[in-house]
C-alpha positions as a Markdown table, in Angstrom:
| # | Residue | x | y | z |
|---|---|---|---|---|
| 1 | Met | 89.1 | 87.6 | 17.4 |
| 2 | Ala | 86.7 | 89.3 | 14.9 |
| 3 | Gln | 84.3 | 91.8 | 16.2 |
| 4 | Ala | 80.5 | 91.6 | 15.6 |
| 5 | Asn | 80.5 | 93.9 | 12.5 |
| 6 | Glu | 83.9 | 93.1 | 11.2 |
| 7 | Ile | 84.3 | 91.3 | 7.9 |
| 8 | Thr | 87.0 | 88.7 | 7.7 |
| 9 | Ala | 88.1 | 87.1 | 4.4 |
| 10 | Met | 89.5 | 83.6 | 4.4 |
| 11 | Thr | 91.0 | 81.5 | 1.6 |
| 12 | Leu | 90.8 | 77.8 | 1.7 |
| 13 | Arg | 92.7 | 75.5 | -0.7 |
| 14 | Phe | 91.5 | 72.0 | -1.3 |
| 15 | Thr | 93.8 | 69.6 | -3.1 |
| 16 | Asp | 91.7 | 66.4 | -2.9 |
| 17 | Pro | 89.0 | 66.3 | -5.6 |
| 18 | Tyr | 87.0 | 63.9 | -3.5 |
| 19 | Val | 86.7 | 66.4 | -0.7 |
| 20 | Ile | 85.7 | 69.1 | -3.1 |
| 21 | Arg | 83.0 | 66.9 | -4.7 |
| 22 | Ala | 81.7 | 65.8 | -1.3 |
| 23 | Ile | 81.4 | 69.4 | -0.1 |
| 24 | Asp | 79.7 | 70.6 | -3.3 |
| 25 | His | 77.3 | 67.7 | -3.2 |
| 26 | Ala | 76.4 | 68.3 | 0.5 |
| 27 | Ala | 76.0 | 72.0 | -0.2 |
| 28 | Tyr | 73.7 | 71.2 | -3.1 |
| 29 | Leu | 71.6 | 68.8 | -0.9 |
| 30 | Cys | 71.3 | 71.6 | 1.7 |
| 31 | Asn | 70.4 | 74.1 | -1.1 |
| 32 | Gln | 73.4 | 76.2 | -0.1 |
| 33 | Thr | 76.4 | 77.6 | -1.9 |
| 34 | Arg | 79.8 | 76.0 | -1.1 |
| 35 | Thr | 80.7 | 79.1 | 0.9 |
| 36 | Gly | 77.4 | 79.0 | 2.8 |
| 37 | Phe | 77.7 | 75.3 | 3.5 |
| 38 | Leu | 81.3 | 75.7 | 4.8 |
| 39 | Leu | 80.4 | 78.6 | 7.0 |
| 40 | Thr | 77.4 | 76.8 | 8.5 |
| 41 | Ala | 79.4 | 73.6 | 9.0 |
| 42 | Ala | 82.3 | 75.5 | 10.6 |
| 43 | Gln | 80.0 | 77.5 | 12.9 |
| 44 | Glu | 78.1 | 74.3 | 14.0 |
| 45 | Lys | 81.4 | 72.5 | 14.7 |
| 46 | Ala | 82.8 | 75.6 | 16.6 |
| 47 | Glu | 79.7 | 75.8 | 18.8 |
| 48 | Lys | 79.8 | 72.0 | 19.5 |
| 49 | Val | 83.5 | 72.3 | 20.5 |
| 50 | Ile | 82.7 | 75.3 | 22.7 |
| 51 | Arg | 79.8 | 73.5 | 24.4 |
| 52 | Asn | 81.9 | 70.5 | 25.1 |
| 53 | Ser | 84.9 | 72.5 | 26.3 |
| 54 | Ser | 85.7 | 73.0 | 30.0 |
| 55 | Glu | 87.2 | 76.4 | 29.2 |
| 56 | Val | 84.6 | 79.1 | 28.7 |
| 57 | Arg | 85.7 | 82.4 | 27.4 |
| 58 | Ser | 83.7 | 85.7 | 27.7 |
| 59 | Glu | 83.4 | 85.9 | 23.9 |
| 60 | Ile | 81.3 | 82.8 | 23.7 |
| 61 | Glu | 79.3 | 83.0 | 26.9 |
| 62 | Pro | 76.1 | 84.3 | 25.1 |
| 63 | Phe | 75.9 | 80.8 | 23.5 |
| 64 | Leu | 75.8 | 79.1 | 26.9 |
| 65 | Ile | 73.1 | 78.8 | 29.6 |
| 66 | Ser | 73.4 | 77.3 | 33.0 |
| 67 | Ser | 72.0 | 73.8 | 33.6 |
| 68 | Lys | 69.4 | 75.4 | 36.0 |
| 69 | Ala | 68.2 | 77.7 | 33.2 |
| 70 | Tyr | 68.1 | 74.9 | 30.7 |
| 71 | Lys | 66.0 | 72.7 | 33.1 |
| 72 | Lys | 63.6 | 75.6 | 33.6 |
| 73 | Val | 63.2 | 76.1 | 29.9 |
| 74 | Met | 62.6 | 72.4 | 29.3 |
| 75 | Asp | 60.2 | 72.2 | 32.2 |
| 76 | Arg | 58.2 | 75.1 | 30.7 |
| 77 | Leu | 58.1 | 73.3 | 27.3 |
| 78 | Asp | 57.1 | 70.0 | 28.9 |
| 79 | His | 54.5 | 71.6 | 31.2 |
| 80 | Pro | 53.1 | 74.7 | 29.5 |
| 81 | Lys | 50.8 | 77.0 | 31.4 |
| 82 | Lys | 47.1 | 76.9 | 30.5 |
| 83 | Pro | 46.3 | 79.5 | 27.8 |
| 84 | Thr | 44.8 | 82.8 | 29.0 |
| 85 | Lys | 41.5 | 84.0 | 27.6 |
| 86 | Lys | 43.4 | 86.6 | 25.5 |
| 87 | Leu | 45.6 | 83.9 | 24.0 |
| 88 | Ser | 42.7 | 81.5 | 23.4 |
| 89 | Lys | 40.8 | 84.3 | 21.6 |
| 90 | Ala | 43.9 | 85.1 | 19.5 |
| 91 | Met | 44.3 | 81.4 | 18.5 |
| 92 | Lys | 40.6 | 81.3 | 17.5 |
| 93 | Asp | 40.8 | 84.5 | 15.5 |
| 94 | Tyr | 43.9 | 83.1 | 13.7 |
| 95 | Lys | 42.2 | 79.9 | 12.9 |
| 96 | Asp | 39.1 | 81.7 | 11.6 |
| 97 | Trp | 41.3 | 84.0 | 9.5 |
| 98 | Ser | 43.3 | 81.1 | 8.1 |
| 99 | Lys | 40.1 | 79.3 | 7.0 |
| 100 | Lys | 38.7 | 82.5 | 5.5 |
| 101 | Asn | 42.0 | 83.1 | 3.5 |
| 102 | Gly | 42.3 | 79.6 | 2.2 |
| 103 | Phe | 45.0 | 78.3 | 4.5 |
| 104 | Thr | 44.7 | 74.8 | 5.8 |
| 105 | Glu | 45.8 | 73.4 | 9.1 |
| 106 | Thr | 48.6 | 70.9 | 9.3 |
| 107 | Asn | 48.8 | 68.5 | 12.2 |
């Protein structure tokens, strides 16, 4: 398995022109190069397979969290704590700065 800073070259050969056109079109729609699109798609598929796999290896454990941790994160997102005075001031200062510098709010 490749290490974090290791560069690995891969060569892919496509013989079906439809597949090549579909990949190129999808890459264009995502504003990516063919290589960038294929790498993104491959990584997303790999992570999905790993998430759905019952076999967890130490190399992929950083991608995973326990269901208890997941529930805690989701609960914090669903029920955020009340902003502190310091945070409220920072939000007001940012809003004032945004208005002063010509930025508009989006809701």
